C-alpha positions, 0 to 999 in steps of 0.5 A: 482249740489246739494250745499254742504248745500244740501248733508248735509241735505240730510245726516242728513235725511238719519241718522235720518230715520236709528235712528227711524228704530232702535228705532221702532225695538227696540221697537217692540223686546221689546214688543214680549219680554214682551208678555203676555201668554193667560190667562188659563181657570178654568172653568169645561170642559173649552176649551183651546188651549196650545201653547206648548205641550211637554214630559218629562220621565224616563231619563230627569226627574230631578233627572231621575226616577219617582219622582214628586213634587206633589203626588196626586194619583201617588206615582211617575210619571205614569197613563194609561190616563183614568179619573181614572188613568190619566197621570201625567203632569207638569207645570210652578210653576207660573201658579199653581194658575190656575193649582194646583195639582191634575187638570185633563186635556183631550187632544183629540188628544192623547185621554187622560187624565191628572193630574197636578203633578209636576213641569216644570222648565227648562226641555225640551229635544231636545234643543230650537228648538225642545221643547223650553226653559222649561215651566218657560222660555217659560211662560216669552216669552208668551207662556203656555206650558204643559209637559207630562210624557211620561215614558220610565221606563226601568225595565220590568213589573213595575206594575204601569208604563204602558209605561216600558220596557227594550227596553227604553232608553234615545235616543228613549225616546227623540226621542219619545218626539221630535216627539210627541211635538206639537203646538196649541193644544186643551185642556179640562181644569177640564175635567170630565169623559166621553171621549174617551179613547186610554190607549196604552201607548205614549212609550212602550218598545221603541216604541213611538205611532203612 
């Protein structure tokens, strides 16, 4: 039979192990919280793996509509996806030293060019499980996020908005955004002309691109 002293030593040892386990978990959690996002390349036609590709549009823009923070070639968010008329996209203000207004990117999976013309802060429909906590919130967790304009303008025949249509509404726009949201997406930074382009709108008259 173990003495009382032996039992006491065992109890202390178990207690110590539990404390060490909690301390190790807290350190690991702290490291995870302070993870740094991968550097965004600034070279021409630089290949980059984007952590999170999300979307925003007419109904969840802030304020709702087509207003953008950094107009370059568009007076409001728009574009068809060609090199000459790329689609608006937004990034967190904290990375705009690497992705300034006017930066053109090309996304092979969508076969479209995009141009940085807007700020992305806490936006993101579909809630945290779908589109995360917004560009600046994701960046703080070590995640690079680009928010792409999906359009959704309900005003029929808007000449500068190929994704317009009276069939667009908040619900089908949000559903399309959530459907297209993706992670680990290949992006060509500071893209030059010459890539294959599909000008079919991401969302047109309530229908999401297939």
